[in-house]
C-alpha positions in Angstrom: -0.1 -0.1 0.0 3.0 2.3 0.8 4.4 1.7 -2.4 1.3 2.6 -4.4 0.7 5.7 -2.3 4.4 6.6 -3.2 3.9 5.9 -7.2 1.0 8.3 -6.9 3.0 11.2 -5.1 5.6 10.8 -8.0 2.8 10.8 -11.0 3.4 13.8 -12.7 0.0 15.6 -14.0 1.1 16.9 -17.2 -2.0 18.9 -18.1 -0.8 21.1 -14.9 2.9 21.1 -15.5 2.4 22.0 -19.2 1.1 25.6 -18.8 2.2 25.8 -14.8 5.2 28.1 -15.4 6.9 30.1 -18.5 10.5 30.2 -18.2 12.1 32.8 -20.4 14.5 32.1 -22.7 16.1 34.8 -24.8 15.0 34.2 -28.5 17.2 34.1 -31.4 16.4 34.9 -35.2 19.2 33.7 -37.0 16.8 33.3 -40.3 14.2 35.1 -42.1 12.2 32.3 -42.2 10.4 30.6 -39.1 8.5 27.4 -38.9 7.3 29.0 -35.4 8.1 25.7 -33.5 9.2 27.7 -30.0 6.2 29.5 -28.3 7.8 33.2 -27.6 8.1 33.7 -23.7 9.5 37.1 -23.1 7.2 40.0 -21.9 5.5 42.3 -24.1 3.0 45.3 -23.5 -0.8 44.5 -23.9 -0.7 47.3 -26.7 2.3 45.4 -28.7 0.3 42.4 -28.0 -3.0 43.7 -30.0 -1.1 45.9 -32.4 1.1 43.0 -33.8 -2.1 40.9 -34.1 -4.0 43.6 -35.9 -1.2 44.3 -38.5 -0.7 40.6 -39.2 -4.2 40.2 -39.6 -4.3 42.8 -42.1 -1.6 41.0 -44.3 -3.5 37.6 -44.1 -6.7 38.9 -45.0 -5.2 41.2 -47.8 -3.6 37.6 -49.0 -7.0 35.8 -48.9 -8.3 38.4 -51.0 -5.8 37.6 -53.5 -7.1 34.4 -53.5 -10.4 35.1 -54.3 -9.5 37.3 -57.0 -7.7 34.9 -58.7 -4.5 36.9 -58.6 -1.6 35.0 -60.0 1.7 34.5 -57.5 3.3 37.3 -59.6 0.4 39.7 -59.1 -0.1 38.4 -55.3 3.7 39.1 -54.7 3.6 42.6 -56.5 0.4 43.9 -54.5 1.8 42.6 -51.0 5.2 43.9 -51.3 4.2 47.5 -49.9 1.7 46.3 -47.9 4.4 44.0 -46.1 6.7 46.8 -45.6 4.3 48.6 -43.9 2.5 46.3 -41.6 5.0 43.3 -41.4 8.5 43.9 -42.7 10.8 41.5 -42.4 14.3 42.0 -44.2 17.0 39.4 -45.0 20.0 38.4 -43.0 22.1 40.1 -45.6 20.7 43.4 -45.7 22.1 44.1 -42.1 18.9 46.0 -41.3 19.3 47.7 -37.3 16.0 46.4 -37.0 16.1 42.9 -37.8 15.5 41.9 -34.4 12.5 43.8 -34.1 11.0 42.9 -37.4 11.5 39.1 -36.6 10.0 39.4 -33.0 6.8 40.7 -34.0 6.5 38.4 -37.1 7.2 35.5 -34.3 4.7 36.9 -31.7 2.2 38.0 -33.9 1.9 34.3 -35.5 1.3 32.8 -32.2 -1.0 35.6 -31.1 -3.2 34.9 -34.0 -2.6 31.3 -33.4 -4.7 31.7 -30.0 -7.1 33.8 -31.6 -8.3 31.3 -34.4 -7.6 27.8 -32.9 -11.0 27.7 -31.2 -13.2 26.1 -34.2 -12.2 23.7 -37.0 -13.2 26.3 -39.6 -10.8 29.1 -38.1 -8.2 26.3 -37.8 -8.6 25.6 -41.2 -8.5 29.4 -42.7 -5.5 30.3 -40.5 -3.4 27.7 -41.8 -4.3 28.2 -45.4 -3.3 32.2 -45.1 -0.3 31.6 -43.1 0.9 28.9 -45.6 0.2 31.6 -48.2 2.3 33.9 -46.4 5.1 31.7 -45.8 5.4 30.5 -49.5 5.2 34.0 -50.3 8.2 34.8 -48.1 10.0 31.5 -49.2 10.0 32.1 -52.9 11.1 35.5 -52.2 14.1 34.6 -50.0 17.8 34.5 -50.9 18.7 31.2 -52.1 21.7 30.8 -49.9 19.7 32.1 -46.8 16.7 29.8 -47.6 19.1 26.7 -47.7 20.7 27.4 -44.4 17.0 27.8 -42.9 15.9 24.3 -44.5 18.9 22.7 -43.2 18.0 23.6 -39.7 14.7 21.9 -39.8 16.3 18.4 -39.8 14.1 17.1 -42.1 14.4 13.6 -43.2 15.8 14.2 -46.6 18.7 11.9 -47.9 21.1 14.2 -49.5 22.6 13.4 -52.9 26.2 12.8 -52.9 28.5 14.1 -55.4 29.5 11.0 -56.8 25.5 10.1 -57.3 25.3 13.4 -59.3 28.0 13.0 -61.7 26.7 9.3 -61.9 23.2 10.5 -62.7 24.3 13.6 -64.4 22.5 13.3 -67.8 19.3 11.9 -66.2 18.9 14.6 -64.0 19.5 17.5 -66.2 17.4 16.2 -68.7 14.5 15.2 -66.2 14.4 18.7 -64.6 15.3 20.8 -67.3 19.0 21.9 -66.5 20.4 23.0 -70.1 22.9 24.8 -68.9 21.3 28.4 -69.2 23.3 31.4 -68.2 22.5 32.1 -64.4 21.2 28.9 -63.8 23.2 26.4 -61.7 24.5 23.2 -63.3 23.5 19.7 -62.1 26.6 19.3 -59.9 26.3 23.2 -58.5 22.9 22.4 -57.8 22.1 20.9 -54.1 19.8 17.8 -54.5 17.9 15.5 -52.1 16.2 12.1 -51.9 12.9 11.3 -50.6 10.4 8.8 -51.3 8.5 9.4 -54.1 4.9 9.2 -52.4 6.0 12.4 -50.6 5.9 14.6 -53.8 3.2 13.8 -56.0 2.6 16.9 -57.2 6.2 17.4 -58.5 6.2 13.7 -60.2 2.5 15.1 -61.7 4.7 17.8 -63.6 7.7 15.9 -64.2 9.9 18.3 -62.2 12.0 15.5 -60.3 14.0 12.2 -61.2 12.3 9.2 -59.9 14.9 5.8 -59.7 14.2 3.0 -57.3 11.3 4.4 -55.4 13.4 7.7 -54.5 12.5 11.2 -56.1 15.5 13.5 -56.8 14.3 16.8 -55.9 16.7 20.2 -56.4 16.6 22.8 -54.2 14.6 24.8 -56.4 11.7 22.4 -56.1 12.2 21.7 -52.5 9.3 24.4 -51.9 6.8 21.8 -52.3 8.3 19.2 -49.5 8.9 22.4 -47.2 5.0 23.4 -47.6 3.9 20.1 -46.7 5.7 20.1 -43.5 4.9 23.5 -42.7 1.2 22.8 -43.0 1.3 19.4 -41.1 3.3 21.0 -38.3 0.9 24.0 -38.0 -2.2 21.9 -38.0 -1.0 19.4 -35.6 0.0 22.8 -33.2 -3.2 24.4 -33.9 -5.1 21.5 -32.6 -2.8 21.6 -29.2 -3.5 25.2 -29.0 -7.2 24.4 -29.0 -6.7 22.1 -26.1 -5.2 25.0 -24.0 -7.6 27.4 -24.7 -10.0 26.7 -21.7 -6.9 27.9 -19.3 -7.0 31.4 -21.1 -10.3 32.0 -19.7 -8.9 33.0 -16.4 -7.1 35.9 -17.9 -9.7 38.9 -18.4 -7.0 40.8 -20.0 -6.3 38.6 -23.5 -9.6 37.0 -24.0 -11.5 40.2 -25.0 -8.6 40.7 -27.3 -8.5 37.1 -28.7 -12.4 37.1 -29.1 -12.0 40.7 -31.4 -9.5 39.3 -33.6 -11.1 36.2 -34.3 -14.6 38.3 -35.1 -12.3 40.3 -37.4 -11.4 37.3 -39.5 -14.8 37.9 -41.3 -13.8 41.4 -42.2 -10.7 42.6 -40.6 -11.3 45.9 -38.7 -10.5 49.4 -39.6 -10.5 52.8 -37.7 -11.9 55.5 -39.5 -10.9 59.3 -38.1 -11.7 62.4 -38.9 -8.2 63.1 -40.0 -8.1 60.2 -42.8 -11.7 61.0 -43.8 -10.9 64.6 -45.2 -11.0 65.3 -48.9 -9.9 68.7 -49.7 -12.3 70.6 -52.3 -15.3 67.7 -51.6 -18.6 69.7 -50.6 -19.7 67.8 -47.9 -23.1 69.2 -47.2 -27.1 68.2 -46.7 -27.8 69.7 -50.2 -25.0 67.7 -52.0 -25.9 64.1 -50.2 -28.1 63.3 -53.4 -25.0 63.4 -55.7 -22.4 62.0 -53.4 -24.7 58.9 -52.8 -23.3 57.7 -56.2 -20.1 56.8 -54.1 -21.8 55.2 -51.3 -21.4 51.3 -50.8 -24.3 49.4 -51.1 -24.9 49.2 -47.2 -25.2 53.1 -47.3 -26.8 53.4 -50.7 -29.6 50.9 -49.4 -30.3 53.2 -46.5 -30.1 56.6 -48.0 -32.8 54.8 -50.7 -34.9 53.6 -48.0 -34.8 56.9 -46.4 -35.7 59.0 -49.6 -38.6 56.1 -50.5 -40.2 56.3 -46.9 -39.2 59.4 -45.4 -38.0 57.3 -42.3 -35.4 54.9 -41.0 -35.5 52.9 -38.1 -33.3 53.4 -35.0 -29.9 51.6 -36.0 -30.5 52.2 -39.5 -30.7 56.3 -38.7 -27.1 55.4 -36.2 -25.4 53.4 -38.8 -26.4 56.2 -41.4 -25.6 59.2 -39.2 -22.0 57.8 -38.5 -21.1 57.2 -42.1 -22.3 60.5 -42.9 -20.2 62.1 -40.2 -17.1 60.0 -41.3 -17.5 61.2 -44.5 -17.2 64.9 -43.2 -20.5 66.2 -43.0 -20.7 68.5 -39.7 -23.3 68.5 -37.1 -25.2 71.4 -38.3 -25.5 70.2 -42.0 -26.1 66.8 -40.5 -29.2 68.0 -38.6 -30.3 70.0 -41.6 -30.1 66.7 -43.8 -32.2 65.0 -41.3 -34.7 67.3 -40.8 -35.6 67.8 -44.3 -35.3 64.1 -45.0 -38.2 63.9 -42.4 -40.6 66.0 -44.2 -43.6 64.1 -43.0 -43.2 65.4 -39.2 -43.3 69.0 -38.0 -40.3 70.6 -36.4 -41.1 70.2 -32.9 -41.8 66.4 -33.4 -38.3 66.2 -35.0 -36.5 68.3 -32.1 -38.2 66.0 -29.4 -37.4 62.7 -31.0 -34.2 63.2 -33.4 -32.2 66.3 -32.7 -30.6 64.9 -29.5 -29.6 61.6 -30.8 -27.8 63.3 -33.8 -26.2 65.9 -31.4 -25.3 62.9 -29.0 -23.4 60.9 -31.9 -20.9 64.0 -32.8 -20.1 64.3 -29.1 -22.2 67.7 -28.6 -24.4 66.4 -25.9 -24.0 63.9 -23.1 -21.2 62.8 -20.7 -17.9 64.1 -20.3 -16.1 61.0 -22.0 -18.5 61.3 -25.1 -17.9 65.0 -25.4 -14.1 64.2 -25.2 -13.9 61.6 -27.7 -16.3 63.5 -30.2 -19.0 61.1 -30.1 -19.0 57.6 -31.8 -16.7 56.6 -34.6 -18.5 55.1 -38.1 -18.9 51.6 -38.2 -16.4 49.6 -39.9 -17.6 46.4 -42.2 -16.7 44.2 -39.3 -19.0 45.6 -37.0 -21.8 46.0 -39.5 -21.7 42.5 -40.2 -21.5 41.0 -36.8 -23.6 43.3 -34.7 -27.5 44.1 -34.7 -28.8 42.1 -37.3 -31.9 43.8 -39.1 -35.2 42.8 -38.3 -38.4 43.5 -40.5 -38.8 46.8 -41.4 -35.3 47.7 -41.2 -32.7 48.6 -43.7 -29.4 48.7 -41.7 -26.9 46.0 -42.0 -25.0 44.6 -45.1 -26.8 43.8 -47.9 -24.7 41.0 -48.8 -24.9 39.3 -45.7 -28.4 40.4 -44.6 -30.4 40.0 -47.9 -31.4 36.9 -49.5 -29.8 36.1 -52.9 -32.7 37.3 -54.7 -33.2 40.7 -53.0 -29.5 41.4 -53.4 -29.3 40.8 -57.3 -32.6 43.1 -57.6 -30.6 45.7 -55.8 -27.3 45.2 -57.7 -29.4 45.2 -61.2 -31.2 48.2 -59.6 -27.9 50.1 -59.5 -26.6 49.5 -62.5 -24.8 46.4 -62.4 -25.7 43.5 -64.9 -22.7 42.0 -65.7 -23.3 38.6 -65.2 -19.9 37.5 -64.5 -19.9 40.0 -61.4 -23.4 38.7 -60.5 -22.3 35.3 -60.3 -18.9 36.2 -58.5 -20.9 38.3 -55.7 -23.5 34.7 -55.7 -20.2 32.6 -54.9 -19.1 35.1 -52.3 -21.9 35.5 -50.6 -22.0 31.7 -50.1 -18.6 31.5 -49.0 -19.6 34.2 -46.4 -17.1 36.4 -48.2 -19.1 39.6 -47.8 -16.2 42.1 -47.7 -15.2 40.3 -51.0 -18.5 40.7 -52.6 -18.4 44.3 -52.0 -14.8 45.0 -53.4 -16.0 43.0 -56.4 -19.0 45.5 -57.2 -16.2 48.6 -56.4 -13.9 47.1 -58.9 -16.7 46.6 -61.6 -18.1 50.0 -60.9 -14.3 51.9 -60.8 -12.7 49.7 -63.5 -12.0 52.3 -65.6 -10.5 54.5 -63.1 -8.6 51.8 -61.4 -6.9 50.9 -64.5 -5.8 54.5 -64.9 -4.7 54.9 -61.5 -2.4 51.8 -61.9 -0.9 52.6 -65.0 0.2 56.1 -64.2 1.2 55.6 -60.8 -1.8 57.9 -59.2 -2.4 55.6 -56.4 -0.1 52.9 -54.6 -1.1 49.3 -53.9 -1.3 50.0 -50.5 -4.0 52.8 -51.2 -5.9 50.2 -53.0 -5.9 47.5 -51.1 -9.0 45.5 -49.7 -11.9 48.0 -48.7 -12.8 47.0 -45.0 -14.9 50.1 -43.9 -17.8 52.0 -45.6 -16.2 55.3 -45.4 -13.1 53.9 -46.9 -15.0 52.9 -49.6 -16.5 56.4 -50.3 -13.3 58.2 -50.1 -11.5 55.9 -52.7 -14.7 56.2 -55.0 -14.7 59.9 -54.8 -11.0 60.1 -55.3 -11.4 57.9 -58.4 -14.1 59.6 -60.0 -12.7 63.0 -59.5 -8.8 62.4 -60.6 -7.2 65.9 -61.3 -9.8 67.7 -59.2 -8.9 67.2 -55.4 -6.2 66.2 -53.5 -5.8 64.1 -50.2 -3.1 62.8 -47.8 -1.5 59.6 -47.4 -1.7 58.7 -43.9 1.8 58.9 -42.4 3.5 59.9 -45.9 2.9 63.6 -46.5 1.0 64.9 -49.2 -0.3 62.9 -52.4 -2.1 64.8 -55.0 -4.6 63.1 -57.3 -3.6 64.5 -60.5 -3.9 63.3 -64.2 
């Protein structure tokens, strides 16, 4: 009996020990690429925790958008380059950049933060693996070959290196099979690093005849190792996400992190975007009550539907008024003009009824009345796509929300055709986006169709950069970009953080 008790006392509860205490180990980042096998243990601030995750989420969302737009790898790389430099820079070791450690630390930590946020459900895990793989592939393809090979060697993958003697013996077969023709700038068979793996591990390379197969072994040149590396990356990440999902219940005890992680996971529907008064200003634009009808041609479908409903019925329900008022505030309509707009729109009531029922609410939204905190903050911020998609779903008789999500397919098609969108390819694309719950992609698809000529000109003439044309995730950004594109050569705007950018023809 004493022996049994002694054994029980010595039994280790691994469930408790695994997360009991994090020991600090200084992180080293000798390579630009990362398989994210070692969790970070150093301290960071809550502000860094949230901001680093948001920046990475922007990149992942944009990569997913490129996929749904069927961009080629070359187009995706060109589109993502300025965005990666802005949100998630990662320079090569040979660059000797002074911020190498900070860049790689942010990349490392942001991956693990999002891993926590997106491991709770199978759907989130699957999507996270897909977009993280896209990011890794993009970096792998753009990495210096010498540095890339050095990183691959550290993975200790069970690949058998091909000896120099074997390369000489099979030189003719290797060259003929994989297309080494001795072209200038390309390594010869002898210069290339080769690996042998079981042929079952590289079926895609065999299918495209990019490897030489002999006695059940595939001879893979280093330039084609991406396929094997990506397979390994996916397998490890999928396993790690499953382990993370098991650990999530222990995070419920931390009331600091749980709200942030919940917010990030919701943002995977459509990345959140903060729209401030400074970013909404458009010089030279007439933002007034009398000009709203004219400006409505630049509204996204959610706001266009609210505007059309208001003009038809001379009324809107509470959440419709709130969503639309905040949008108008975001495009630059001041408080007095907003009151004029709503009073003229509610033309079936008296001044006294308007003042008693609606005037105070508009002033409260602008921060003109209410508590001290509301006044100091300038009232409420305009709703982002994420907020519109996830909060206050419309009921009967209500017109707010997102048409791409909250309308049935037939009503959505009728709405789109009613504003002049008749292209069958665009309408079919919107149907598919709705079925896949890519509502912000449907909105961007419509935007790109309506502005196709202006977008082509803006890109060809370098008037707007790829970073300025990233996926729209805020109704006010939709309006601003539409207005600028339709008025190229007439107005100017400021690019956030980068001085003046003139919209000139």
